[in-house]
KOLTORBA-82418 format. One record per residue (C-alpha): z negated, x, y negated. Coordinates in nm, 2 decimals, padded with zeros to 4 digits. Example, Ala and Ser with C-alpha at 12.3 -4.5 7.8 and 13.67 -1.06 7.14 Angstrom:
TORBA, pz, px, py
TORBA, -00.78, 01.23, 00.45
TORBA, -00.71, 01.37, 00.11
This chain:
TORBA, pz, px, py
TORBA, 00.01, 00.03, -00.01
TORBA, 00.10, 00.08, -00.30
TORBA, -00.05, 00.02, -00.70
TORBA, 00.22, -00.03, -00.98
TORBA, 00.20, -00.15, -01.33
TORBA, 00.34, -00.38, -01.57
TORBA, 00.31, -00.50, -01.89
TORBA, 00.15, -00.83, -01.94
TORBA, 00.46, -00.94, -02.01
TORBA, 00.66, -00.87, -01.65
TORBA, 00.31, -00.94, -01.50
TORBA, 00.31, -01.29, -01.65
TORBA, 00.69, -01.29, -01.51
TORBA, 00.61, -01.20, -01.21
TORBA, 00.36, -01.49, -01.16
TORBA, 00.55, -01.76, -01.32
TORBA, 00.85, -01.59, -01.01
TORBA, 00.51, -01.71, -00.77
TORBA, 00.49, -02.03, -00.89
TORBA, 00.84, -02.07, -00.90
TORBA, 00.84, -01.96, -00.48
TORBA, 00.50, -02.10, -00.36
TORBA, 00.63, -02.47, -00.46
TORBA, 00.96, -02.36, -00.20
TORBA, 00.81, -02.24, 00.04
TORBA, 00.49, -02.44, 00.04
TORBA, 00.30, -02.21, 00.12
TORBA, 00.10, -01.87, -00.08
TORBA, 00.32, -01.54, -00.17
TORBA, 00.26, -01.27, -00.17
TORBA, 00.37, -01.05, -00.43
TORBA, 00.55, -00.83, -00.21
TORBA, 00.73, -01.11, -00.18
TORBA, 00.79, -01.20, -00.51
TORBA, 00.95, -00.84, -00.62
TORBA, 01.16, -00.89, -00.28
TORBA, 01.33, -01.22, -00.39
TORBA, 01.37, -01.06, -00.75
TORBA, 01.53, -00.79, -00.59
TORBA, 01.78, -00.99, -00.35
TORBA, 01.81, -01.19, -00.65
TORBA, 02.02, -00.96, -00.86
TORBA, 02.34, -01.04, -00.83
TORBA, 02.45, -01.06, -01.22
TORBA, 02.63, -01.39, -01.31
TORBA, 02.87, -01.30, -01.63
TORBA, 02.71, -01.58, -01.85
TORBA, 02.39, -01.29, -01.77
TORBA, 02.52, -01.09, -02.01
TORBA, 02.65, -01.31, -02.30
TORBA, 02.55, -01.21, -02.65
TORBA, 02.58, -00.80, -02.50
TORBA, 02.85, -00.68, -02.55
TORBA, 03.07, -00.62, -02.90
TORBA, 03.38, -00.68, -02.86
TORBA, 03.70, -00.67, -03.19
TORBA, 03.94, -00.88, -03.14
TORBA, 04.22, -00.56, -02.98
TORBA, 03.95, -00.48, -02.76
TORBA, 03.94, -00.85, -02.63
TORBA, 04.28, -00.94, -02.65
TORBA, 04.36, -00.58, -02.47
TORBA, 04.12, -00.69, -02.17
TORBA, 04.26, -01.10, -02.19
TORBA, 04.62, -00.90, -02.11
TORBA, 04.56, -00.65, -01.78
TORBA, 04.30, -00.99, -01.66
TORBA, 04.62, -01.21, -01.66
TORBA, 04.88, -00.97, -01.56
TORBA, 04.60, -00.89, -01.29
TORBA, 04.56, -01.22, -01.17
TORBA, 05.03, -01.22, -01.20
TORBA, 05.00, -00.98, -00.92
TORBA, 04.69, -01.11, -00.74
TORBA, 04.77, -01.32, -00.31
TORBA, 04.55, -01.46, -00.14
TORBA, 04.46, -01.24, 00.18
TORBA, 04.60, -01.58, 00.32
TORBA, 04.89, -01.59, 00.13
TORBA, 04.97, -01.24, 00.32
TORBA, 05.01, -01.33, 00.63
């Protein structure tokens, strides 16, 4: 067993997660389960990045153009059989 130090805010968030897991599992949960669940749930959604990247209109246009070209060439694995 190890001891880790976390900020008060992090501890409060972990306790909130513990409450959510207790409701979902209908049983008490350990902090180990809470941390394990948090690490497994790391899959990020595009909305997680909302407002974090500052781009010029030109950069947005360039990314859009490249994505459009990519999707024109993309084929479903089912289509290529």
